[in-house]
C-alpha positions as CSV (number, residue, x, y, z in Angstrom):
1,M,-0.7,18.5,-4.7
2,I,-0.6,15.3,-2.7
3,T,2.6,14.0,-1.0
4,I,2.9,10.2,-0.7
5,S,5.3,9.1,2.1
6,F,6.3,5.4,2.2
7,R,6.1,4.4,5.8
8,G,6.3,0.7,5.0
9,T,7.5,-1.1,1.9
10,G,7.7,-4.7,3.1
11,D,5.7,-7.8,2.2
12,A,3.4,-9.8,4.6
13,M,6.4,-11.0,6.7
14,G,8.3,-7.7,6.7
15,V,12.1,-7.5,6.6
16,P,13.9,-9.0,8.5
17,R,11.9,-12.2,8.7
18,V,12.4,-13.3,12.3
19,Y,13.4,-16.9,11.3
20,C,15.8,-15.9,8.5
21,E,19.5,-15.2,8.4
22,C,19.9,-14.4,4.7
23,E,22.1,-11.5,3.7
24,V,19.2,-9.1,3.3
25,C,17.6,-10.0,6.7
26,S,20.9,-9.9,8.4
27,E,21.7,-6.5,7.0
28,S,18.3,-5.1,7.9
29,R,18.5,-6.6,11.4
30,A,21.6,-4.5,11.9
31,G,19.7,-1.3,11.0
32,G,20.6,-1.3,7.3
33,V,18.8,0.0,4.3
34,N,16.8,-3.2,3.8
35,R,14.9,-2.8,7.1
36,R,11.2,-2.4,6.1
37,Y,7.9,-2.5,7.8
38,R,4.7,-3.9,6.3
39,S,3.4,-1.8,3.3
40,L,1.7,1.5,4.2
41,V,1.7,5.0,2.7
42,Q,0.9,8.3,4.3
43,L,-0.9,10.9,2.2
44,D,-0.8,14.6,2.8
45,A,-2.5,17.4,1.0
46,A,-3.5,20.9,1.9
47,D,-7.2,20.3,1.1
48,F,-7.7,17.1,3.1
49,G,-4.9,16.9,5.7
50,T,-3.3,13.5,6.5
51,M,-4.6,10.0,5.9
52,M,-3.1,6.6,5.3
53,I,-3.6,3.6,3.1
54,D,-3.7,0.4,5.2
55,C,-3.0,-0.2,8.8
56,G,-0.8,-3.2,9.4
57,P,0.8,-4.7,12.5
58,D,3.7,-2.2,12.3
59,W,1.4,0.8,12.4
60,S,2.5,2.2,15.8
61,K,6.2,2.0,14.8
62,Q,5.4,3.7,11.5
63,M,3.5,6.5,13.4
64,E,6.5,7.0,15.7
65,A,8.9,7.1,12.8
66,A,6.7,9.7,11.1
67,G,6.4,11.8,14.3
68,L,2.6,11.4,14.2
69,R,0.5,11.0,17.3
70,F,-2.8,10.5,15.5
71,V,-4.4,10.1,12.1
72,N,-8.2,10.2,11.8
73,R,-8.7,8.7,8.3
74,I,-7.4,5.4,6.8
75,L,-8.2,3.6,3.5
76,V,-8.0,-0.2,3.5
77,T,-7.1,-2.3,0.5
78,H,-8.1,-5.7,1.9
79,A,-8.5,-7.6,5.1
80,H,-5.3,-9.6,5.3
81,F,-3.4,-9.2,8.6
82,D,-0.5,-7.4,7.1
83,H,-2.9,-4.6,6.0
84,I,-5.3,-4.5,9.0
85,G,-3.3,-5.8,12.0
86,G,-2.9,-2.3,13.4
87,L,-6.6,-1.4,13.4
88,P,-7.1,-2.4,17.1
89,E,-4.2,0.0,18.1
90,W,-5.7,2.7,16.0
91,A,-9.1,2.1,17.6
92,D,-7.6,2.3,21.0
93,A,-5.9,5.6,20.1
94,C,-9.3,6.9,19.0
95,R,-10.9,5.7,22.3
96,W,-8.3,7.5,24.5
97,L,-8.4,10.7,22.5
98,G,-12.2,10.7,22.2
99,V,-12.1,10.9,18.4
100,K,-14.1,8.6,16.1
101,G,-11.7,7.4,13.3
102,E,-12.8,7.1,9.7
103,A,-12.0,3.9,7.8
104,Y,-12.8,3.7,4.1
105,A,-13.0,0.4,2.2
106,P,-15.2,-1.6,-0.1
107,A,-18.2,-3.1,1.6
108,E,-16.9,-6.7,1.5
109,V,-13.6,-5.7,3.0
110,I,-15.5,-3.9,5.8
111,T,-17.6,-7.0,6.5
112,E,-14.4,-9.1,6.8
113,I,-12.8,-6.6,9.2
114,I,-15.8,-6.4,11.5
115,Q,-16.0,-10.2,11.5
116,R,-12.5,-10.4,12.9
117,F,-12.6,-7.3,15.1
118,P,-16.3,-6.8,16.0
119,W,-15.5,-4.1,18.7
120,L,-13.8,-1.7,16.3
121,A,-17.0,0.0,15.3
122,R,-17.3,1.5,18.8
123,N,-14.3,3.8,17.9
124,I,-14.1,3.7,14.1
125,T,-16.8,4.6,11.6
126,F,-16.6,2.5,8.5
127,F,-17.5,4.1,5.1
128,S,-18.1,2.0,2.0
129,I,-16.3,3.2,-1.1
130,D,-18.0,0.8,-3.6
131,Q,-18.7,4.1,-5.4
132,P,-16.1,6.8,-6.0
133,C,-15.6,9.3,-3.2
134,S,-13.7,12.6,-2.9
135,F,-11.1,13.9,-0.5
136,G,-10.3,17.5,-1.2
137,S,-9.6,17.9,-4.9
138,W,-9.0,14.2,-5.4
139,D,-11.7,11.7,-6.7
140,V,-10.9,8.2,-5.4
141,S,-12.1,5.0,-6.9
142,A,-11.5,1.4,-5.7
143,W,-11.5,-1.6,-7.9
144,K,-11.1,-5.4,-7.2
145,V,-7.9,-7.0,-8.3
146,N,-6.7,-10.6,-8.4
147,H,-4.4,-11.5,-5.5
148,G,-3.5,-15.0,-6.7
149,K,-3.7,-17.8,-4.2
150,N,-4.7,-15.2,-1.5
151,G,-8.0,-14.4,-3.2
152,Y,-8.6,-10.7,-3.9
153,A,-7.5,-7.2,-2.9
154,Y,-8.5,-3.7,-4.0
155,A,-6.5,-1.0,-5.6
156,F,-7.1,2.8,-5.4
157,R,-6.9,5.3,-8.1
158,F,-6.7,9.1,-7.3
159,D,-7.7,11.6,-10.0
160,Q,-7.3,15.3,-9.4
161,R,-10.2,17.3,-10.6
162,G,-9.3,20.0,-13.2
163,S,-5.7,18.9,-13.7
164,G,-6.0,15.6,-15.5
165,L,-3.4,14.1,-13.2
166,A,-3.8,10.7,-11.7
167,W,-2.0,8.1,-9.6
168,A,-2.8,4.6,-8.3
169,Y,-1.9,2.4,-5.4
170,C,-1.9,-1.4,-6.2
171,S,0.0,-3.2,-3.5
172,D,-1.2,-6.8,-3.8
173,S,-2.0,-8.1,-7.2
174,I,-1.0,-10.6,-9.9
175,G,-2.5,-11.8,-13.2
176,L,-4.8,-8.8,-13.6
177,T,-7.5,-9.2,-16.2
178,E,-7.8,-6.7,-19.0
179,E,-10.7,-5.0,-17.2
180,Q,-8.7,-4.8,-13.9
181,Q,-5.8,-3.2,-15.8
182,K,-7.8,-0.4,-17.3
183,P,-7.4,2.1,-14.3
184,L,-3.6,1.6,-14.5
185,Y,-3.2,3.1,-18.0
186,G,-1.5,6.5,-18.5
187,L,-0.9,7.3,-14.8
188,D,1.4,10.0,-13.6
189,L,2.5,7.6,-10.8
190,L,1.9,3.9,-10.2
191,V,2.7,2.4,-6.8
192,L,2.8,-1.4,-7.5
193,G,3.6,-4.3,-5.2
194,T,6.4,-6.6,-6.4
195,S,7.6,-9.0,-3.7
196,F,10.5,-10.7,-5.6
197,Y,12.7,-9.7,-8.5
198,K,12.1,-13.1,-10.1
199,E,9.8,-15.4,-8.2
200,N,10.6,-19.0,-9.0
201,F,7.7,-20.7,-7.2
202,V,4.9,-22.3,-9.3
203,Y,2.5,-19.6,-10.5
204,E,-0.5,-21.2,-8.7
205,S,1.2,-20.7,-5.4
206,R,1.9,-17.0,-5.8
207,S,0.0,-13.9,-4.9
208,V,1.9,-10.8,-6.1
209,Y,3.7,-9.8,-9.3
210,D,7.4,-10.1,-9.4
211,V,9.6,-7.2,-10.8
212,T,10.3,-8.9,-14.1
213,E,6.5,-9.4,-14.7
214,A,5.9,-5.8,-13.8
215,L,8.5,-4.5,-16.2
216,E,6.7,-6.4,-19.0
217,R,3.5,-4.6,-18.1
218,L,4.9,-1.0,-17.8
219,P,5.3,-0.5,-21.6
220,V,1.6,-1.4,-21.9
221,W,0.3,0.7,-19.0
222,K,2.7,3.6,-19.7
223,P,2.9,5.2,-16.3
224,K,5.2,8.3,-16.2
225,R,6.7,7.0,-13.0
226,T,6.6,3.7,-11.1
227,M,7.5,2.9,-7.5
228,F,7.8,-0.8,-6.4
229,T,6.7,-1.6,-2.9
230,H,5.6,-4.7,-0.9
231,L,9.2,-6.0,-1.2
232,S,10.3,-9.3,0.3
233,H,13.7,-10.3,1.6
234,D,14.6,-11.3,-2.0
235,I,15.1,-7.6,-2.9
236,D,18.5,-6.2,-1.8
237,L,18.5,-2.4,-2.0
238,R,22.3,-2.4,-1.9
239,K,22.3,-3.9,-5.4
240,T,21.7,-2.3,-8.7
241,Y,18.8,-3.9,-10.7
242,P,18.2,-3.4,-14.4
243,L,15.2,-1.0,-14.1
244,P,14.2,1.7,-16.6
245,A,14.8,5.3,-15.6
246,H,11.2,5.9,-14.7
247,A,11.0,3.0,-12.2
248,A,12.5,2.5,-8.8
249,F,12.1,0.7,-5.5
250,A,10.4,2.6,-2.8
251,L,12.6,3.3,0.3
252,T,11.3,3.7,3.8
253,G,10.6,7.4,4.4
254,M,10.8,8.3,0.8
255,E,8.4,11.0,-0.4
256,V,6.9,11.6,-3.9
257,S,4.4,14.2,-5.0
258,V,1.6,14.2,-7.6
259,G,-0.7,17.1,-8.6
260,I,-0.8,20.8,-8.5
């Protein structure tokens, strides 16, 4: 069994946005339920220990909130700052502890990371996952997804050997092609990024599905359960939204499990 802990559920700016005094940002600034760090999940399983997906600029705060002092393995979806901004802090922790961290990402993502932070390789070993790899009883595959005006990202699918159970993490995507949608069919759990409930900006300027678009795709993909993450200050968790029974917004600190 794998336990997925949501350490961050926010979009690229996080909530509150420092310049904003909307109701959601004001409530979150006062310590309310809408306070959310940049998107990151912690994965725990008896057969591989603890690892994370992504390492944004809130990484150290997320580690403190989780009561963790170190993690030695991180998967990276893409090289945008809200997903890699914490890598220098992680590398520094590796240096002080004398442990070489392990970062897993597709080769083109690794290239972008090293271009921005060339010193990281002294304390972190980067492993390409252009081909599927395994952690414990889970086979993990990465595939490229459209990220709208922001180019591309990758999503991860986890399949548990021998059980037929599978889940996927797709935090930054929009307008997926038919081929890019195939790994999302029939999942036991889908973690999907949806920044707005209904995003009214022109489509060409957008980079992530909104909730209404995601709800149109769920009957096609047919996941048993869906958790929405990567939430902007448009989403107010104090409100009730018309979601199906098998879909919900992820809350900071929430844990869900998949597998046997």
